[in-house]
C-alpha positions in Angstrom: -36.7 62.0 -9.7 -38.0 61.3 -13.1 -34.6 62.2 -14.5 -33.0 59.7 -12.4 -35.4 57.1 -13.5 -34.9 57.8 -17.2 -31.2 57.5 -16.7 -31.4 54.2 -15.1 -33.7 53.2 -18.0 -31.1 54.1 -20.4 -28.4 52.5 -18.7 -30.6 49.0 -18.4 -31.5 49.5 -22.2 -27.7 49.7 -23.0 -27.0 46.6 -21.0 -30.0 44.8 -22.7 -28.5 45.6 -26.2 -25.0 44.4 -25.1 -26.5 40.8 -24.4 -28.8 40.5 -27.3 -26.7 42.4 -30.5 -23.3 42.7 -31.5 -22.2 45.4 -33.6 -19.6 43.9 -36.0 -17.1 44.8 -39.0 -16.2 42.5 -41.7 -13.2 42.8 -44.1 -13.0 40.2 -46.9 -9.5 40.2 -48.5 -7.2 38.3 -51.2 -3.5 37.3 -50.1 -1.1 36.5 -52.6 2.4 36.5 -53.4 4.0 39.2 -55.8 7.2 40.6 -56.7 6.2 44.1 -55.1 4.7 43.7 -51.5 1.5 45.7 -51.0 -1.3 46.2 -48.5 -4.4 47.8 -49.6 -5.0 50.8 -47.8 -8.5 50.0 -46.5 -6.7 47.2 -44.7 -4.9 49.2 -42.4 -6.5 48.0 -39.1 -5.1 44.7 -39.9 -2.0 45.3 -41.4 0.2 44.5 -38.4 -1.5 40.9 -37.9 -0.7 40.5 -41.6 3.0 40.8 -41.2 2.9 37.9 -38.8 2.6 34.1 -39.4 0.9 32.4 -41.0 -0.2 35.5 -43.0 3.4 36.5 -43.3 3.6 33.8 -46.1 1.9 36.2 -48.6 3.0 39.8 -49.2 0.0 41.4 -51.2 -2.9 42.0 -49.6 -6.2 43.5 -51.3 -9.6 44.2 -50.1 -12.4 42.4 -51.7 -15.3 43.8 -49.5 -16.4 45.1 -46.7 -19.5 45.0 -44.3 -21.0 46.4 -41.0 -23.7 44.2 -39.4 -25.4 44.2 -36.2 -25.8 40.6 -35.3 -28.7 39.5 -33.0 -28.0 36.8 -30.6 -28.7 33.1 -31.8 -30.2 34.6 -35.1 -27.7 33.7 -38.4 -27.1 36.3 -40.6 -26.0 35.4 -44.1 -24.5 37.9 -46.5 -22.7 37.5 -49.6 -18.9 38.2 -50.1 -17.0 38.8 -53.2 -15.8 35.4 -53.0 -18.6 33.4 -51.7 -20.8 34.1 -48.7 -20.7 34.1 -44.7 -23.0 33.2 -41.9 -22.3 35.0 -38.8 -24.0 34.3 -35.5 -23.8 36.0 -32.3 -23.8 33.4 -29.6 -23.2 35.3 -26.3 -21.6 38.1 -24.6 -18.6 36.7 -22.9 -17.8 39.6 -20.5 -18.2 43.5 -21.0 -15.4 43.4 -23.5 -15.8 40.2 -25.4 -18.4 38.4 -27.6 -18.6 34.9 -29.0 -19.6 34.1 -32.5 -20.1 31.1 -34.9 -18.8 31.7 -38.2 -19.1 29.9 -41.6 -17.6 30.7 -44.8 -18.6 29.2 -48.1 -16.4 29.7 -51.1 -18.0 30.7 -54.3 -18.7 27.2 -55.3 -20.6 26.4 -52.1 -17.9 24.7 -50.4 -17.6 25.3 -46.8 -14.1 26.6 -46.1 -14.1 27.8 -42.6 -16.4 26.6 -39.6 -15.3 28.0 -36.5 -16.4 29.6 -33.2 -14.4 32.6 -32.3 -14.2 35.1 -29.0 -13.6 38.6 -30.2 -12.3 41.1 -27.9 -13.6 44.8 -28.5 -11.2 46.7 -30.5 -9.3 43.5 -31.8 -9.4 42.0 -34.9 -9.5 38.3 -35.7 -8.5 37.1 -39.2 -9.8 33.7 -40.5 -8.6 32.3 -43.6 -8.5 29.8 -46.5 -5.4 28.9 -48.3 -6.2 28.6 -52.0 -3.0 27.3 -53.0 0.7 27.8 -52.1 0.4 31.4 -53.8 -3.0 32.5 -52.8 -5.5 33.1 -49.8 -9.1 34.1 -49.1 -9.3 36.0 -45.8 -12.0 37.3 -43.5 -11.3 39.7 -40.8 -13.6 40.8 -38.3 -14.0 43.1 -35.1 -17.1 43.5 -32.7 -18.2 46.0 -30.0 
């Protein structure tokens, strides 16, 4: 009986964690046009998405930084990027496999370049970006579980 109660407690704790925290991975990348196409090996999880519009406008992608964060519900987390900073807030668990986040990205000069609410399905990647010119862009890719 004690073992069953313990098992039920573990399940309840896992469910509570899912409602109050989201574990997310962030990739910051630069996109540009170059004579020789290239995708940084660290960007392999999003490589297929980079070959489709609007990202196919560029052919060279370099990893700038990466971060893993546990986001607490309704508590904004600010962290530095190579080109600015991001504020990520876990808004809610939509269902068992999706989370909703608010994201704000500021460039190196403090100008807000992205301000979005996104729903992320577990195992999928969302890519947000800011076109800096016709030949370059700043991208943020993220996934959560």
